[in-house]
VEXTORLUM-250632 format. One record per residue: x, y, z of N, C-alpha, C, O, CB in turn; residue in one letter. Coordinates in steps of 0.05 Angstrom, whole numbers, padded with zeros to 5 digits, always signed. Glycine has a CB too. Layout:
N
XYZXYZXYZXYZXYZA/...
***
This chain:
61
-01267-01403-02497-01266-01398-02522-01255-01374-02522-01261-01361-02503-01288-01400-02535M/-01239-01363-02539-01223-01340-02547-01246-01319-02559-01269-01327-02564-01200-01350-02570T/-01238-01288-02563-01252-01274-02578-01246-01281-02608-01264-01278-02624-01247-01248-02570Y/-01227-01289-02615-01228-01294-02645-01235-01316-02651-01245-01317-02673-01206-01292-02659S/-01234-01346-02633-01254-01355-02641-01289-01352-02639-01305-01366-02651-01247-01372-02637Q/-01297-01329-02619-01325-01326-02623-01337-01311-02649-01360-01313-02658-01335-01313-02602I/-01314-01297-02658-01308-01270-02678-01306-01297-02701-01318-01292-02722-01272-01242-02671S/-01297-01317-02701-01296-01333-02729-01321-01349-02722-01330-01355-02745-01265-01355-02736R/-01337-01358-02705-01359-01370-02704-01384-01354-02710-01405-01365-02715-01360-01382-02681N/-01383-01321-02709-01398-01302-02712-01405-01296-02749-01426-01293-02760-01384-01279-02696S/-01382-01296-02757-01372-01289-02786-01387-01319-02796-01402-01317-02816-01330-01284-02792G/-01384-01343-02783-01391-01363-02802-01425-01363-02800-01439-01368-02820-01376-01394-02793N/-01434-01358-02781-01465-01357-02775-01473-01338-02790-01497-01341-02798-01475-01351-02748S/-01461-01318-02798-01471-01300-02811-01462-01296-02836-01468-01273-02845-01470-01281-02798S/-01447-01313-02853-01449-01325-02875-01472-01355-02881-01485-01357-02901-01420-01329-02879D/-01472-01373-02861-01491-01390-02868-01513-01390-02874-01526-01406-02887-01494-01402-02858M/-01523-01363-02859-01550-01344-02863-01557-01336-02896-01573-01343-02913-01545-01312-02845F/-01540-01324-02895-01533-01308-02922-01540-01332-02940-01563-01337-02946-01500-01294-02927Y/-01522-01345-02946-01528-01368-02953-01551-01382-02963-01560-01384-02986-01523-01375-02938L/-01560-01394-02938-01585-01412-02936-01604-01385-02937-01623-01392-02923-01589-01434-02905E/-01610-01359-02947-01619-01331-02955-01626-01339-02979-01648-01349-02986-01598-01306-02954Q/-01601-01332-02997-01598-01351-03028-01607-01367-03034-01622-01363-03053-01579-01362-03037Q/-01605-01395-03023-01616-01412-03033-01650-01415-03033-01665-01425-03050-01602-01430-03022M/-01655-01406-03013-01685-01398-03013-01696-01380-03034-01719-01383-03043-01690-01384-02989K/-01680-01360-03044-01680-01339-03073-01686-01360-03096-01708-01366-03104-01644-01321-03080A/-01666-01370-03104-01655-01387-03129-01679-01415-03115-01686-01420-03138-01609-01395-03130V/-01689-01427-03104-01704-01444-03102-01736-01426-03116-01748-01438-03134-01702-01455-03070K/-01745-01405-03109-01765-01387-03115-01762-01389-03140-01778-01405-03149-01764-01361-03106K/-01747-01379-03155-01727-01375-03187-01737-01398-03197-01755-01397-03214-01688-01375-03189E/-01728-01423-03189-01731-01441-03206-01769-01453-03205-01782-01462-03224-01705-01465-03195M/-01778-01449-03180-01804-01451-03184-01818-01431-03208-01832-01442-03225-01816-01445-03157K/-01813-01406-03210-01829-01391-03221-01809-01402-03261-01820-01399-03283-01827-01351-03202R/-01786-01410-03258-01774-01420-03291-01790-01446-03296-01800-01452-03318-01736-01429-03295A/-01792-01461-03273-01817-01488-03277-01841-01485-03292-01848-01498-03312-01830-01496-03250E/-01854-01463-03279-01885-01455-03285-01878-01440-03310-01898-01436-03323-01904-01435-03260A/-01853-01428-03322-01859-01413-03342-01849-01430-03374-01850-01424-03398-01844-01383-03334A/-01837-01461-03355-01835-01470-03377-01799-01473-03390-01789-01485-03408-01855-01450-03393G/-01789-01453-03367-01761-01448-03377-01741-01463-03369-01733-01458-03346-01753-01424-03373L/-01726-01486-03386-01705-01499-03384-01691-01496-03382-01684-01507-03361-01700-01507-03390Q/-01664-01482-03396-01645-01468-03384-01643-01454-03365-01622-01457-03352-01637-01459-03394E/-01661-01435-03357-01666-01421-03337-01663-01441-03313-01644-01437-03298-01690-01408-03341L/-01681-01464-03308-01684-01483-03295-01657-01492-03293-01648-01491-03270-01704-01499-03305Q/-01637-01503-03314-01610-01515-03303-01593-01495-03293-01577-01500-03274-01594-01529-03324D/-01594-01471-03306-01572-01451-03296-01575-01450-03253-01557-01451-03236-01585-01411-03317Q/-01607-01446-03252-01612-01442-03229-01603-01472-03210-01588-01471-03191-01642-01431-03228L/-01611-01489-03218-01595-01517-03212-01574-01519-03209-01569-01533-03189-01595-01533-03227S/-01556-01511-03219-01530-01510-03217-01515-01486-03198-01493-01488-03187-01521-01509-03243H/-01532-01464-03199-01528-01437-03177-01530-01460-03146-01512-01465-03130-01563-01402-03180R/-01560-01470-03146-01564-01482-03120-01551-01502-03106-01554-01507-03082-01582-01489-03120L/-01531-01519-03132-01516-01535-03124-01492-01522-03108-01484-01530-03086-01509-01549-03144A/-01476-01492-03126-01451-01487-03111-01464-01473-03094-01445-01466-03080-01426-01474-03123E/-01486-01461-03083-01489-01444-03052-01496-01473-03032-01494-01470-03008-01522-01413-03051L/-01503-01495-03042-01501-01508-03027-01474-01530-03023-01475-01546-03004-01523-01514-03030E/-01452-01531-03039-01430-01539-03030-01418-01519-03015-01400-01527-03000-01416-01549-03049A/-01425-01486-03014-01407-01469-02999-01425-01473-02966-01411-01472-02946-01406-01431-03014E/-01439-01476-02965-01453-01483-02942-01447-01512-02929-01454-01516-02906-01481-01481-02949L/-01438-01524-02938-01421-01557-02929-01403-01544-02922-01401-01545-02898-01411-01583-02951D/-01387-01533-02932-01354-01522-02922-01358-01506-02896-01343-01510-02877-01336-01497-02948K/-01378-01488-02893-01389-01467-02870-01387-01488-02844-01372-01487-02824-01427-01454-02875L/-01405-01507-02853-01411-01527-02835-01385-01545-02819-01382-01554-02796-01430-01545-02852E/-01372-01546-02838-01355-01568-02839-01335-01563-02806-01317-01579-02800-01335-01567-02872D/
***
């Protein structure tokens, strides 16, 4: 494996970790929004979660 491949894989791992952390945070916010009965916020957070999942899928490929 070349240095550039190792570097790229390392960068992807960092990006994946960041996205996973963002997804956890969004899920927590969704639970809070649900408990507060804030449907519009839940919808926005659900959309954001889908975006994060799509970004993560791209990195995993």
